[in-house]
C-alpha angles and dihedrals in degrees: 000000000000118000098185092128095047094046091048089052092054092047089050090051090052096052093040091054090059094043094050091058091049093046089053089067091061098045091098097038099052129032119247092252093046092051090048092049095047094049091046097051095045094045093050089055091049092049093050089052088050090051091054093045094047093038088228099172116195115255129219114272140156117280093232090064089056090052091050091051091047092050091047087052093051092047099040101035109024095039103019100044093042089052089046093054090045089053090047089052094050107035104016133238096294098063093032091058089045091056089044088063087073090068098079098058090042088051091050093050093048092047091049094048100042107023100030088233108155131189125215117253090251090053092051087051088052091050090050095048093046093051092046090050094049091046090050092052094047096047103034107030127101134163122239096204137066108347093198093078116114091234100056097079088072093057104032124088117207128198093244093051090052098047100040122066119198102201093186090053090048090049090053089050092051091047090051091052094049094046091046092051094047093045091050093053092048091047092048091052093051095044098042092051096050144041092250109138122233090249094054090044089055092048093051094046094044094046092051092045094047092048089052090051089054091052092048091051092048090054100040107029117351091182089073089064087077091091094155089061091047092049092048088066091062123090121245090254091051091050091053091049091048091052091049091050092050093045095052101024100046110012097042099026095049092045091050091045092055091049089050093050092049095055106025137055107271094236091050092048093047092048093052092046088053090064091084093115088059090056090051088055091050090050090053091050091050089053089059096254119145117238129198125263090244089059090054091050091053091047092051091049091052093049090049088052091050090053090054091049091053092041 
Protein backbone atom coordinates (compact mmCIF):
# COMPACT_ATOMS: atom_id res chain seq x y z
CA UNK A 1 0.00 0.00 0.00
CA UNK A 2 1.33 3.41 -1.00
CA UNK A 3 1.60 6.11 1.68
CA UNK A 4 2.69 8.98 -0.59
CA UNK A 5 -0.08 11.25 0.71
CA UNK A 6 0.55 10.52 4.37
CA UNK A 7 4.33 10.92 4.10
CA UNK A 8 3.89 14.20 2.20
CA UNK A 9 1.61 15.42 5.01
CA UNK A 10 4.25 14.73 7.66
CA UNK A 11 6.93 16.46 5.60
CA UNK A 12 4.62 19.46 5.18
CA UNK A 13 4.09 19.56 8.95
CA UNK A 14 7.84 19.53 9.51
CA UNK A 15 8.61 22.47 7.20
CA UNK A 16 5.53 24.41 8.32
CA UNK A 17 6.63 24.10 11.97
CA UNK A 18 9.88 25.89 11.17
CA UNK A 19 8.19 28.50 8.97
CA UNK A 20 5.51 29.35 11.55
CA UNK A 21 8.15 30.31 14.11
CA UNK A 22 9.95 32.50 11.57
CA UNK A 23 6.73 34.14 10.37
CA UNK A 24 5.95 35.04 13.98
CA UNK A 25 8.95 37.41 13.95
CA UNK A 26 7.36 39.46 11.15
CA UNK A 27 3.83 39.61 12.56
CA UNK A 28 4.47 43.11 13.98
CA UNK A 29 6.57 44.43 11.08
CA UNK A 30 4.23 43.57 8.22
CA UNK A 31 0.43 43.47 8.16
CA UNK A 32 -1.31 40.11 7.75
CA UNK A 33 -2.35 40.96 4.17
CA UNK A 34 1.11 42.26 3.26
CA UNK A 35 2.75 39.10 4.56
CA UNK A 36 0.23 36.98 2.67
CA UNK A 37 0.81 38.94 -0.55
CA UNK A 38 4.61 38.80 -0.31
CA UNK A 39 4.71 35.06 0.34
CA UNK A 40 2.22 34.46 -2.47
CA UNK A 41 4.06 36.43 -5.14
CA UNK A 42 7.46 34.98 -4.28
CA UNK A 43 6.16 31.41 -4.04
CA UNK A 44 4.40 31.63 -7.42
CA UNK A 45 7.72 32.63 -8.98
CA UNK A 46 9.51 29.72 -7.27
CA UNK A 47 6.83 27.27 -8.42
CA UNK A 48 7.02 28.44 -12.03
CA UNK A 49 10.79 27.92 -11.92
CA UNK A 50 10.16 24.43 -10.53
CA UNK A 51 7.71 23.71 -13.38
CA UNK A 52 10.36 24.64 -15.95
CA UNK A 53 13.08 22.64 -14.22
CA UNK A 54 10.90 19.54 -13.81
CA UNK A 55 9.26 20.00 -17.23
CA UNK A 56 5.89 19.48 -15.57
CA UNK A 57 3.63 20.36 -18.49
CA UNK A 58 -0.06 21.03 -17.65
CA UNK A 59 -2.47 18.25 -18.60
CA UNK A 60 -5.96 18.52 -20.05
CA UNK A 61 -8.70 18.78 -17.45
CA UNK A 62 -12.22 20.07 -17.09
CA UNK A 63 -12.67 23.79 -16.51
CA UNK A 64 -14.87 23.23 -13.45
CA UNK A 65 -11.94 21.58 -11.64
CA UNK A 66 -9.87 24.71 -12.25
CA UNK A 67 -12.65 26.84 -10.79
CA UNK A 68 -12.85 24.58 -7.74
CA UNK A 69 -9.09 24.86 -7.17
CA UNK A 70 -9.26 28.63 -7.62
CA UNK A 71 -12.13 28.93 -5.13
CA UNK A 72 -10.28 26.72 -2.64
CA UNK A 73 -7.28 29.04 -3.06
CA UNK A 74 -9.34 32.15 -2.38
CA UNK A 75 -10.97 30.55 0.65
CA UNK A 76 -7.95 28.74 2.07
CA UNK A 77 -5.16 31.19 1.19
CA UNK A 78 -6.66 34.68 0.77
CA UNK A 79 -9.12 34.37 3.67
CA UNK A 80 -7.69 31.47 5.70
CA UNK A 81 -4.00 32.42 5.67
CA UNK A 82 -4.77 36.11 6.27
CA UNK A 83 -6.89 35.13 9.27
CA UNK A 84 -4.07 32.81 10.39
CA UNK A 85 -1.50 35.62 10.28
CA UNK A 86 -3.94 37.95 12.06
CA UNK A 87 -4.39 35.33 14.78
CA UNK A 88 -0.62 34.87 14.96
CA UNK A 89 -0.23 38.62 15.37
CA UNK A 90 -2.81 38.87 18.17
CA UNK A 91 -2.49 35.70 20.24
CA UNK A 92 0.90 34.25 19.17
CA UNK A 93 1.92 30.91 17.65
CA UNK A 94 0.98 28.79 20.67
CA UNK A 95 -2.75 29.51 20.72
CA UNK A 96 -2.91 29.89 16.92
CA UNK A 97 -1.57 26.36 16.43
CA UNK A 98 -3.95 25.14 19.13
CA UNK A 99 -6.94 26.54 17.23
CA UNK A 100 -5.50 25.09 14.01
CA UNK A 101 -5.87 21.62 15.53
CA UNK A 102 -9.64 22.00 15.03
CA UNK A 103 -9.17 21.85 11.23
CA UNK A 104 -8.75 18.03 10.92
CA UNK A 105 -12.10 17.01 12.49
CA UNK A 106 -13.85 19.81 10.57
CA UNK A 107 -12.21 18.49 7.39
CA UNK A 108 -13.38 14.95 8.13
CA UNK A 109 -16.97 16.05 8.75
CA UNK A 110 -17.11 18.17 5.56
CA UNK A 111 -15.58 15.36 3.46
CA UNK A 112 -18.04 12.85 4.91
CA UNK A 113 -21.09 15.06 4.34
CA UNK A 114 -20.31 16.38 0.86
CA UNK A 115 -17.90 13.89 -0.75
CA UNK A 116 -19.06 10.69 0.97
CA UNK A 117 -15.43 10.12 2.02
CA UNK A 118 -15.44 7.99 5.13
CA UNK A 119 -12.62 7.02 7.47
CA UNK A 120 -12.31 3.66 9.21
CA UNK A 121 -13.02 3.61 12.94
CA UNK A 122 -9.31 3.03 13.65
CA UNK A 123 -8.43 6.06 11.51
CA UNK A 124 -10.90 8.26 13.38
CA UNK A 125 -9.28 7.01 16.60
CA UNK A 126 -5.91 7.99 15.12
CA UNK A 127 -7.22 11.47 14.25
CA UNK A 128 -8.56 11.86 17.80
CA UNK A 129 -5.34 10.69 19.51
CA UNK A 130 -3.16 12.86 17.26
CA UNK A 131 -5.22 15.99 17.94
CA UNK A 132 -5.26 15.29 21.69
CA UNK A 133 -1.48 14.83 21.63
CA UNK A 134 -0.88 18.04 19.68
CA UNK A 135 -3.27 19.97 21.94
CA UNK A 136 -1.48 18.59 25.00
CA UNK A 137 1.91 19.67 23.67
CA UNK A 138 0.73 23.17 22.76
CA UNK A 139 -1.06 23.85 26.06
CA UNK A 140 1.08 22.02 28.61
CA UNK A 141 4.62 22.01 27.31
CA UNK A 142 7.43 24.26 28.41
CA UNK A 143 11.17 24.16 28.05
CA UNK A 144 13.45 24.15 31.02
CA UNK A 145 16.47 25.58 29.24
CA UNK A 146 17.40 28.84 27.58
CA UNK A 147 14.23 30.88 27.12
CA UNK A 148 15.83 33.15 24.55
CA UNK A 149 15.51 30.57 21.79
CA UNK A 150 13.18 31.50 18.95
CA UNK A 151 11.27 28.27 19.36
CA UNK A 152 10.27 28.56 23.01
CA UNK A 153 7.33 30.96 22.51
CA UNK A 154 5.38 28.08 20.99
CA UNK A 155 5.80 25.93 24.05
CA UNK A 156 5.89 28.41 26.90
CA UNK A 157 2.81 29.68 28.71
CA UNK A 158 3.07 33.09 30.30
CA UNK A 159 0.87 34.56 32.97
CA UNK A 160 -0.41 37.29 30.66
CA UNK A 161 -1.32 34.82 27.91
CA UNK A 162 -3.30 32.77 30.39
CA UNK A 163 -5.19 35.61 32.00
CA UNK A 164 -5.97 37.74 28.93
CA UNK A 165 -8.26 36.52 26.18
CA UNK A 166 -8.16 38.23 22.81
CA UNK A 167 -11.53 37.27 21.37
CA UNK A 168 -10.78 38.85 18.02
CA UNK A 169 -7.56 36.84 17.78
CA UNK A 170 -9.44 33.66 18.72
CA UNK A 171 -12.11 34.44 16.11
CA UNK A 172 -9.40 34.84 13.46
CA UNK A 173 -7.94 31.49 14.50
CA UNK A 174 -11.32 29.76 14.25
CA UNK A 175 -11.99 31.37 10.87
CA UNK A 176 -8.58 30.19 9.65
CA UNK A 177 -9.34 26.61 10.73
CA UNK A 178 -12.74 26.56 8.99
CA UNK A 179 -11.41 28.10 5.77
CA UNK A 180 -8.45 25.75 5.81
CA UNK A 181 -10.69 22.70 6.26
CA UNK A 182 -13.09 23.74 3.50
CA UNK A 183 -10.25 24.64 1.13
CA UNK A 184 -8.59 21.26 1.77
CA UNK A 185 -11.75 19.32 0.92
CA UNK A 186 -12.31 21.32 -2.28
CA UNK A 187 -8.68 20.89 -3.30
CA UNK A 188 -8.81 17.14 -2.61
CA UNK A 189 -11.90 16.78 -4.80
CA UNK A 190 -10.31 18.63 -7.74
CA UNK A 191 -6.96 16.84 -7.50
CA UNK A 192 -8.29 13.32 -6.88
CA UNK A 193 -10.66 13.53 -9.86
CA UNK A 194 -8.05 14.71 -12.39
CA UNK A 195 -4.46 14.23 -13.53
CA UNK A 196 -3.44 17.64 -12.22
CA UNK A 197 -0.06 17.35 -10.48
CA UNK A 198 0.47 18.60 -6.95
CA UNK A 199 2.72 21.38 -8.25
CA UNK A 200 0.14 22.70 -10.73
CA UNK A 201 -2.56 22.40 -8.09
CA UNK A 202 -0.44 24.53 -5.76
CA UNK A 203 0.19 27.12 -8.51
CA UNK A 204 -3.52 27.44 -9.36
CA UNK A 205 -4.57 27.73 -5.71
CA UNK A 206 -1.80 30.16 -4.80
CA UNK A 207 -2.35 32.38 -7.86
CA UNK A 208 -6.08 32.68 -7.18
CA UNK A 209 -5.49 33.31 -3.48
CA UNK A 210 -2.78 35.92 -4.07
CA UNK A 211 -4.92 37.72 -6.67
CA UNK A 212 -7.76 37.85 -4.15
CA UNK A 213 -5.39 39.33 -1.55
CA UNK A 214 -4.44 42.07 -4.05
CA UNK A 215 -8.12 42.91 -4.59
CA UNK A 216 -8.75 43.03 -0.83
CA UNK A 217 -5.80 45.41 -0.37
CA UNK A 218 -6.96 47.64 -3.25
CA UNK A 219 -10.38 47.95 -1.63
CA UNK A 220 -9.36 48.25 2.02
CA UNK A 221 -5.93 49.89 2.07
CA UNK A 222 -4.16 50.34 -1.26
CA UNK A 223 -1.12 51.84 0.50
CA UNK A 224 -0.24 48.36 1.76
CA UNK A 225 0.31 47.30 -1.86
CA UNK A 226 3.66 49.11 -1.66
CA UNK A 227 5.41 45.94 -0.55
CA UNK A 228 8.82 47.07 -1.83
CA UNK A 229 8.67 50.00 0.57
CA UNK A 230 7.61 47.68 3.40
CA UNK A 231 10.43 45.23 2.67
CA UNK A 232 13.01 48.02 2.52
CA UNK A 233 12.39 48.66 6.22
CA UNK A 234 13.60 45.15 7.10
CA UNK A 235 17.23 44.38 7.86
CA UNK A 236 19.28 42.12 5.58
CA UNK A 237 19.06 39.34 8.18
CA UNK A 238 15.28 39.70 8.39
CA UNK A 239 14.96 39.55 4.60
CA UNK A 240 16.96 36.30 4.52
CA UNK A 241 14.80 34.80 7.25
CA UNK A 242 11.63 35.88 5.45
CA UNK A 243 12.83 34.26 2.21
CA UNK A 244 13.64 31.03 4.08
CA UNK A 245 10.18 31.04 5.70
CA UNK A 246 8.48 31.59 2.35
CA UNK A 247 10.59 28.96 0.58
CA UNK A 248 9.91 26.20 3.09
CA UNK A 249 6.59 27.38 4.55
CA UNK A 250 4.75 28.24 1.34
CA UNK A 251 6.64 26.89 -1.66
CA UNK A 252 7.56 23.50 -0.18
CA UNK A 253 4.70 23.15 2.33
CA UNK A 254 1.93 24.01 -0.17
CA UNK A 255 3.45 21.73 -2.81
CA UNK A 256 3.65 18.86 -0.30
CA UNK A 257 0.11 19.61 0.90
CA UNK A 258 -1.28 19.29 -2.63
CA UNK A 259 0.52 15.98 -3.12
CA UNK A 260 -0.94 14.81 0.20
CA UNK A 261 -4.46 15.85 -0.79
CA UNK A 262 -4.20 14.08 -4.12
CA UNK A 263 -3.29 10.72 -2.60
CA UNK A 264 -4.71 10.71 0.94
CA UNK A 265 -8.08 11.23 2.61
CA UNK A 266 -8.40 14.99 3.34
CA UNK A 267 -9.00 14.46 7.07
CA UNK A 268 -5.98 12.16 7.33
CA UNK A 269 -3.78 14.62 5.45
CA UNK A 270 -4.98 17.57 7.54
CA UNK A 271 -4.45 15.67 10.80
CA UNK A 272 -0.86 14.77 9.94
CA UNK A 273 -0.13 18.32 8.80
CA UNK A 274 -1.45 19.56 12.16
CA UNK A 275 1.39 17.71 13.94
CA UNK A 276 3.74 20.66 13.34
CA UNK A 277 4.06 21.47 17.10
CA UNK A 278 5.40 17.94 17.61
CA UNK A 279 8.14 18.63 15.07
CA UNK A 280 9.04 21.83 16.93
CA UNK A 281 9.44 19.75 20.06
CA UNK A 282 11.65 17.26 18.23
CA UNK A 283 13.80 20.10 16.91
CA UNK A 284 14.26 21.37 20.47
CA UNK A 285 15.24 17.88 21.62
CA UNK A 286 17.75 17.53 18.78
CA UNK A 287 19.30 20.85 19.87
CA UNK A 288 19.94 19.32 23.28
CA UNK A 289 17.20 21.22 25.08
CA UNK A 290 15.32 19.50 27.87
CA UNK A 291 11.55 19.25 27.48
CA UNK A 292 8.92 18.55 30.12
CA UNK A 293 7.37 15.15 30.80
CA UNK A 294 3.96 16.47 29.73
CA UNK A 295 5.45 17.32 26.33
CA UNK A 296 6.69 13.74 26.00
CA UNK A 297 3.23 12.41 26.90
CA UNK A 298 1.64 14.55 24.19
CA UNK A 299 4.26 13.45 21.67
CA UNK A 300 3.69 9.77 22.44
CA UNK A 301 -0.07 10.23 22.07
CA UNK A 302 0.42 11.87 18.69
CA UNK A 303 2.74 9.13 17.47
CA UNK A 304 0.23 6.52 18.63
CA UNK A 305 -2.45 8.38 16.66
CA UNK A 306 -0.21 8.44 13.57
CA UNK A 307 0.26 4.67 13.85
CA UNK A 308 -3.53 4.18 13.86
CA UNK A 309 -3.87 6.47 10.82
CA UNK A 310 -1.30 4.42 8.89
CA UNK A 311 -2.73 1.11 10.18
